[in-house]
C-alpha positions as CSV (number, residue, x, y, z in Angstrom):
1,X,-93.3,242.4,136.2
2,X,-90.3,241.8,138.1
3,X,-87.4,242.8,135.8
4,X,-85.8,239.0,135.9
5,X,-89.0,237.5,135.2
6,X,-89.3,240.6,131.9
7,X,-85.8,239.8,131.1
8,X,-86.4,235.5,130.7
9,X,-89.3,236.6,128.8
10,X,-87.1,238.6,126.0
11,X,-84.5,236.3,125.9
12,X,-87.1,233.5,125.1
13,X,-89.2,236.0,122.7
14,X,-85.6,236.9,120.8
15,X,-84.8,233.1,120.2
16,X,-88.5,232.6,119.0
17,X,-88.0,235.5,116.4
18,X,-84.3,234.9,114.9
19,X,-85.8,231.4,114.1
20,X,-89.1,232.4,112.8
21,X,-87.8,235.3,110.4
22,X,-84.6,233.2,109.5
23,X,-86.7,230.7,108.5
24,X,-89.3,233.0,106.4
25,X,-87.4,235.6,105.1
26,X,-84.8,235.4,102.2
27,X,-83.8,239.1,102.8
28,X,-83.0,238.3,106.5
29,X,-81.4,235.0,106.4
30,X,-78.8,236.7,103.6
31,X,-78.7,238.9,106.4
32,X,-77.9,236.8,109.3
33,X,-75.9,234.6,106.6
34,X,-73.8,237.2,105.7
35,X,-72.9,238.3,109.4
36,X,-71.9,234.6,110.2
37,X,-75.1,234.3,112.6
38,X,-77.3,231.4,112.5
39,X,-80.4,230.8,114.6
40,X,-79.4,228.3,117.2
41,X,-76.2,230.3,118.1
42,X,-78.4,233.2,119.2
43,X,-79.0,232.1,123.1
44,X,-79.7,235.3,125.0
45,X,-79.8,239.1,125.4
46,X,-76.4,238.3,125.1
47,X,-76.5,237.3,121.8
48,X,-78.2,240.8,120.4
49,X,-74.9,242.5,119.6
50,X,-74.4,239.8,117.0
51,X,-77.1,240.2,115.3
52,X,-77.3,243.1,112.1
53,X,-79.0,246.1,112.1
54,X,-81.8,246.5,110.2
55,X,-82.6,250.2,108.3
56,X,-85.3,252.3,106.6
57,X,-83.9,251.4,103.1
58,X,-83.9,247.8,103.7
59,X,-87.5,248.3,103.1
60,X,-86.9,250.1,100.7
61,X,-84.8,247.7,99.1
62,X,-87.1,244.8,99.1
63,X,-90.7,247.1,98.3
64,X,-93.0,246.0,98.6
65,X,-93.6,242.7,100.4
66,X,-89.8,241.4,100.3
67,X,-89.6,241.6,104.1
68,X,-92.7,240.1,105.1
69,X,-93.1,236.7,106.8
70,X,-96.3,236.0,105.9
71,X,-97.9,235.5,102.6
72,X,-100.6,238.2,101.2
73,X,-103.2,236.0,101.8
74,X,-102.4,236.2,105.6
75,X,-102.1,240.0,105.7
76,X,-105.3,241.5,106.5
77,X,-103.9,245.3,106.2
78,X,-101.1,247.1,105.2
79,X,-99.6,251.0,105.8
80,X,-96.8,252.5,104.3
81,X,-94.8,255.7,104.6
82,X,-95.4,258.6,102.7
83,X,-92.5,257.5,100.0
84,X,-91.5,261.4,99.6
85,X,-87.5,260.4,99.5
86,X,-88.1,257.5,97.3
87,X,-89.8,254.2,97.3
88,X,-92.6,254.2,100.3
89,X,-91.7,251.5,102.9
90,X,-95.0,249.2,103.5
91,X,-95.9,247.9,106.4
92,X,-98.1,244.1,106.7
93,X,-100.2,243.1,109.5
94,X,-102.1,239.7,110.4
95,X,-104.9,239.9,112.5
96,X,-102.8,238.7,115.6
97,X,-100.9,241.8,115.0
98,X,-103.3,244.1,114.9
99,X,-104.8,242.3,118.3
100,X,-101.3,243.2,119.5
101,X,-101.4,246.3,118.2
102,X,-105.0,247.1,119.7
103,X,-104.2,246.2,123.0
104,X,-100.7,248.6,123.0
105,X,-102.5,251.1,122.2
106,X,-105.3,250.5,124.8
107,X,-102.4,250.2,127.5
108,X,-101.1,253.8,125.6
109,X,-104.7,255.1,126.6
110,X,-105.2,254.4,129.9
111,X,-101.8,255.5,130.8
112,X,-102.7,259.0,129.2
113,X,-106.0,259.2,131.7
114,X,-108.6,257.6,128.6
115,X,-111.1,255.4,130.2
116,X,-114.6,254.1,128.5
117,X,-116.1,257.1,129.8
118,X,-114.3,259.4,127.9
119,X,-115.1,260.6,124.1
120,X,-111.7,260.7,122.3
121,X,-111.3,262.8,118.9
122,X,-108.8,261.7,116.5
123,X,-106.9,263.8,114.3
124,X,-104.5,261.8,112.9
125,X,-105.0,261.4,109.1
126,X,-107.1,258.2,108.2
127,X,-105.2,256.0,105.1
128,X,-101.5,254.2,104.8
129,X,-100.1,256.6,107.6
130,X,-100.3,254.5,111.2
131,X,-101.4,256.9,113.2
132,X,-105.5,257.7,112.5
133,X,-106.1,253.4,113.1
134,X,-104.3,252.5,115.0
135,X,-105.1,255.0,118.2
136,X,-108.7,254.3,116.2
137,X,-108.6,250.6,117.6
138,X,-107.0,251.2,120.8
139,X,-109.3,253.2,122.2
140,X,-112.4,251.6,120.8
141,X,-110.8,248.5,123.0
142,X,-110.9,250.4,125.8
143,X,-114.9,251.6,125.5
144,X,-113.9,255.2,124.5
145,X,-116.1,256.8,122.0
146,X,-113.7,257.6,119.3
147,X,-114.6,260.7,117.2
148,X,-112.5,260.1,113.8
149,X,-112.9,263.5,112.8
150,X,-109.3,262.6,110.2
151,X,-106.8,265.7,109.9
152,X,-107.8,269.3,108.3
153,X,-110.8,271.6,109.2
154,X,-110.3,272.6,111.8
155,X,-113.8,274.5,112.1
156,X,-115.2,271.3,112.2
157,X,-113.1,269.9,114.8
158,X,-113.8,272.5,116.7
159,X,-117.8,272.5,116.1
160,X,-117.2,268.3,117.1
161,X,-115.4,269.2,120.3
162,X,-118.2,271.2,121.6
163,X,-120.9,269.1,120.4
164,X,-119.6,266.0,121.3
165,X,-118.3,266.8,124.6
166,X,-114.5,265.5,123.2
167,X,-112.6,264.9,126.4
168,X,-109.3,264.0,124.7
169,X,-107.6,264.9,121.7
170,X,-105.5,262.6,119.3
171,X,-103.0,265.2,117.3
172,X,-99.4,265.9,117.0
173,X,-98.3,268.7,119.1
174,X,-98.0,271.1,116.8
175,X,-101.4,270.8,115.7
176,X,-102.5,271.2,119.6
177,X,-100.8,274.3,120.0
178,X,-102.6,275.7,116.7
179,X,-106.2,274.5,117.8
180,X,-105.1,275.9,121.0
181,X,-105.0,279.3,119.8
182,X,-107.7,279.6,117.6
183,X,-109.7,278.5,120.8
184,X,-107.8,281.0,122.9
185,X,-109.0,283.3,120.2
186,X,-112.4,282.8,119.7
187,X,-112.9,282.4,123.3
188,X,-114.3,278.7,123.5
189,X,-112.1,277.5,126.3
190,X,-115.3,277.3,128.7
191,X,-117.7,276.0,126.2
192,X,-115.7,272.5,125.9
193,X,-114.6,269.6,127.9
194,X,-111.2,268.7,127.2
195,X,-109.3,267.0,129.9
196,X,-106.5,264.8,128.1
197,X,-104.0,265.5,125.4
198,X,-102.4,262.7,123.1
199,X,-100.1,263.4,121.0
200,X,-97.3,261.7,118.9
201,X,-95.3,261.7,115.8
202,X,-92.7,264.0,115.7
203,X,-90.5,265.6,118.7
204,X,-92.0,268.1,121.1
205,X,-90.3,270.0,124.0
206,X,-90.9,270.4,128.0
207,X,-91.5,273.8,127.1
208,X,-94.1,273.3,123.8
209,X,-96.1,270.5,126.8
210,X,-96.2,273.8,129.3
211,X,-97.9,276.2,126.3
212,X,-100.4,273.1,125.3
213,X,-101.7,272.4,128.8
214,X,-101.7,276.3,129.2
215,X,-104.0,276.9,126.1
216,X,-105.8,274.0,126.2
217,X,-106.4,273.5,129.7
218,X,-105.6,269.5,129.7
219,X,-103.0,266.9,130.4
220,X,-100.9,266.7,127.3
221,X,-99.0,262.9,127.3
222,X,-96.3,261.9,124.5
223,X,-96.6,258.7,122.9
224,X,-94.2,256.8,119.9
225,X,-94.4,254.3,117.5
226,X,-92.7,254.0,114.2
227,X,-94.3,252.5,110.8
228,X,-92.0,249.6,110.8
229,X,-92.0,248.7,114.0
230,X,-95.9,248.6,114.6
231,X,-97.3,251.8,114.5
232,X,-98.0,254.3,118.0
233,X,-98.0,252.3,121.0
234,X,-94.2,251.3,120.7
235,X,-93.9,253.5,124.0
236,X,-96.4,255.8,126.0
237,X,-96.3,258.7,128.8
238,X,-98.1,257.7,131.6
239,X,-100.0,260.5,134.0
240,X,-95.8,261.6,136.0
241,X,-95.1,262.7,132.7
242,X,-91.5,261.6,133.3
243,X,-90.4,259.0,130.0
244,X,-92.5,257.0,127.8
245,X,-93.1,253.4,128.7
246,X,-91.4,250.9,126.2
247,X,-93.2,247.8,125.7
248,X,-91.0,245.5,127.2
249,X,-93.0,242.3,126.5
250,X,-93.0,243.4,122.9
251,X,-89.7,245.0,122.1
252,X,-86.4,245.1,123.5
253,X,-84.3,248.7,123.6
254,X,-81.1,249.0,122.9
255,X,-79.4,252.7,122.6
256,X,-76.3,252.7,120.4
257,X,-73.9,255.5,119.0
258,X,-75.2,256.7,115.5
259,X,-71.7,257.3,113.9
260,X,-70.2,253.8,115.1
261,X,-73.3,251.7,115.8
262,X,-71.7,250.5,119.4
263,X,-73.8,249.9,122.9
264,X,-74.1,253.0,124.3
265,X,-73.9,252.7,128.7
266,X,-77.8,253.2,130.5
267,X,-78.5,256.6,130.6
268,X,-76.3,258.0,127.3
269,X,-78.1,259.9,124.6
270,X,-77.7,257.6,120.8
271,X,-79.8,256.1,118.8
272,X,-82.7,253.9,119.4
273,X,-82.8,250.3,118.1
274,X,-85.6,247.9,118.3
275,X,-86.3,244.4,117.6
276,X,-89.8,242.8,117.7
277,X,-90.9,240.2,120.1
278,X,-94.5,239.3,118.5
279,X,-94.9,240.4,115.1
280,X,-95.8,237.6,112.8
281,X,-96.4,239.6,109.3
282,X,-93.3,241.9,109.7
283,X,-91.0,241.1,112.4
284,X,-88.2,243.5,112.8
285,X,-84.6,242.9,114.2
286,X,-82.4,246.0,115.5
287,X,-84.0,248.3,113.4
288,X,-82.3,251.8,113.6
289,X,-84.8,254.4,114.1
290,X,-82.8,256.9,113.9
291,X,-84.5,258.7,116.9
292,X,-82.3,260.2,119.5
293,X,-83.3,259.3,123.2
294,X,-81.8,258.1,126.1
295,X,-83.1,254.5,128.4
296,X,-84.4,255.7,132.1
297,X,-84.4,252.3,134.0
298,X,-85.1,253.5,137.5
299,X,-88.5,252.8,138.3
300,X,-91.7,255.1,137.8
301,X,-94.0,256.8,140.5
302,X,-97.0,254.9,138.6
303,X,-95.7,251.4,139.4
304,X,-95.0,250.1,135.8
305,X,-91.6,248.2,135.1
306,X,-91.3,248.8,131.9
307,X,-88.1,250.7,130.9
308,X,-88.6,254.5,129.9
309,X,-87.2,256.1,127.2
310,X,-86.7,260.2,127.4
311,X,-88.7,262.6,124.6
312,X,-87.0,262.4,121.9
313,X,-83.9,264.9,121.2
314,X,-85.1,264.6,117.2
315,X,-83.8,262.4,114.9
316,X,-80.4,261.4,113.4
317,X,-81.2,262.5,110.2
318,X,-82.9,265.4,111.3
319,X,-79.1,266.7,111.9
320,X,-77.8,269.9,109.7
321,X,-74.2,270.8,109.1
322,X,-73.7,274.2,108.9
323,X,-69.9,275.5,108.2
324,X,-69.0,271.7,109.2
325,X,-71.0,272.2,112.7
326,X,-73.6,269.5,113.5
327,X,-77.2,270.9,114.4
328,X,-80.7,269.5,115.9
329,X,-83.7,271.7,115.3
330,X,-84.0,270.1,119.4
331,X,-80.9,272.4,120.3
332,X,-82.8,275.8,119.0
333,X,-85.9,274.8,120.6
334,X,-84.5,274.4,124.2
335,X,-82.7,277.5,124.0
336,X,-86.1,279.4,123.5
337,X,-87.3,277.2,126.2
338,X,-85.1,279.3,128.7
339,X,-86.3,282.9,127.7
340,X,-89.4,284.0,129.1
341,X,-90.5,286.3,125.8
342,X,-90.7,283.5,122.9
343,X,-92.8,280.8,121.7
344,X,-92.6,277.6,120.2
345,X,-92.9,278.6,117.2
346,X,-89.6,279.0,115.1
347,X,-88.7,278.5,111.2
348,X,-85.4,277.7,110.1
349,X,-83.6,278.9,106.9
350,X,-80.5,277.7,105.8
351,X,-79.1,279.0,102.4
352,X,-75.6,279.3,101.3
353,X,-74.4,282.7,99.5
354,X,-71.4,282.9,97.9
355,X,-70.3,279.7,98.9
356,X,-70.8,280.6,102.7
357,X,-73.5,278.9,104.2
358,X,-76.0,280.8,106.7
359,X,-78.4,280.0,109.3
360,X,-81.1,282.4,109.4
361,X,-83.7,281.6,112.6
362,X,-87.1,283.2,112.9
363,X,-88.5,283.3,116.4
364,X,-91.9,284.5,117.3
365,X,-91.4,286.7,120.4
366,X,-94.5,287.5,122.7
367,X,-96.6,290.5,122.3
368,X,-94.6,292.9,125.4
369,X,-91.2,292.6,123.3
370,X,-93.2,294.4,120.5
371,X,-94.6,296.8,123.3
372,X,-91.2,297.9,124.7
373,X,-89.2,300.6,123.9
374,X,-86.3,300.0,121.1
375,X,-83.7,299.7,123.7
376,X,-85.1,296.8,125.6
377,X,-86.0,295.2,122.6
378,X,-82.7,295.6,121.2
379,X,-81.2,293.7,124.4
380,X,-83.3,291.5,124.6
381,X,-82.2,290.8,120.5
382,X,-78.7,290.3,122.0
383,X,-78.9,288.0,124.9
384,X,-81.0,285.6,123.1
385,X,-78.5,285.6,119.9
386,X,-75.6,285.1,122.3
387,X,-76.6,282.4,124.2
388,X,-78.3,280.8,120.7
389,X,-73.9,281.3,119.2
390,X,-73.2,279.7,122.4
391,X,-75.3,276.7,122.3
392,X,-75.0,276.0,118.6
393,X,-71.6,277.3,117.8
394,X,-72.1,279.2,114.9
395,X,-73.1,282.8,114.2
396,X,-76.9,282.9,114.5
397,X,-78.6,285.2,111.9
398,X,-81.6,286.0,114.3
399,X,-85.5,287.6,113.6
400,X,-88.0,288.2,116.0
401,X,-91.5,288.4,114.2
402,X,-94.7,288.7,115.5
403,X,-97.2,286.5,117.2
404,X,-99.4,284.3,114.5
405,X,-96.6,285.5,112.0
406,X,-95.1,282.0,110.9
407,X,-97.2,278.9,109.6
408,X,-98.8,276.5,111.7
409,X,-99.2,273.1,110.5
410,X,-101.6,270.4,110.8
411,X,-99.8,267.5,110.5
412,X,-96.2,267.3,111.6
413,X,-94.1,270.5,112.0
414,X,-91.1,271.4,109.7
415,X,-89.0,273.7,111.1
416,X,-86.2,273.7,108.9
417,X,-85.8,275.1,105.0
418,X,-82.6,274.4,103.6
419,X,-82.2,276.2,100.5
420,X,-78.7,274.8,99.9
421,X,-80.4,271.0,98.3
422,X,-82.9,273.7,95.9
């Protein structure tokens, strides 16, 4: 769709969503009234910054269904977050919402190379988490055969891959790395038919993509979504692997400064904010995702005209403050990608000793490093330590460990252990 036509479509959707939400959700009506915004005053995209932000705490405050725009009698499914830090955020879907969701996932999987002749094995958990069901129904919509293997039981996954002729894997990138190592160890690569990998649920780097593609012999694409917005399907990579196309006919993206909330210019990195345009059960207005990214307005070689978002650099709440310095795990991963003998497996341990913060980084290094003479290994350690200190701005207690030493994850990777909170 040409950009002017898309902007007109978004403006119409914004007016409709604001009026609909104000009329049906008392929680949102109170927020808009407090901000001095009436639905009739919102006429176009230029009025978007006047609307108040929505944050995750709003869903918790209105738990379980205080942000729903439809009664439970019209809700056909609910999902929810894990609730590990308090009350879970509960999200609802009408039958129309599920149709829209399936359509968005269908776009995602086709852009990633999957079509009706494929066998798609899903290694996301099935339950309140949106990932498993979201990808499941979208893959079925394009006519692909779905193997709902769910999370865990790696031996069963490998058996099904071989016996069912699985051609596409859906999982977190962390689990794909884990599977790839096992497949390599057992010499299974030539017995599998894997071609595509559709990965999401956590940030991952280009270095991780390269390693996954090497281990599994696939084309690995990224996709993005949040339960509060709809689940997976908000944005997705095409085979150009150059940013994730945002479904702009269903969502309006903004990039704001994480601290001030002020809009940032195109191309600048900041916090992604999303407004839904077509949701019935749970419309969201200016939802602060906490994810750090940038928008890419230039046309994509695939021909799609929707704006793309860069790979997320992590979350604003993933930031660790060590001795007054702001550090993101993605910074560590970017440094490791510069060095030939490091693997994309690391663990950050933050502690406090004698009232002073410590920052320990455990990194898996290649077997060649441990086979080298002590002098070469020491020089490599020094170069990596120096580079980390330069990028992070603090002293790093670097520990090189042998391959397969650090924990592997079947779900989202947990890279940071902050013992100061224990």
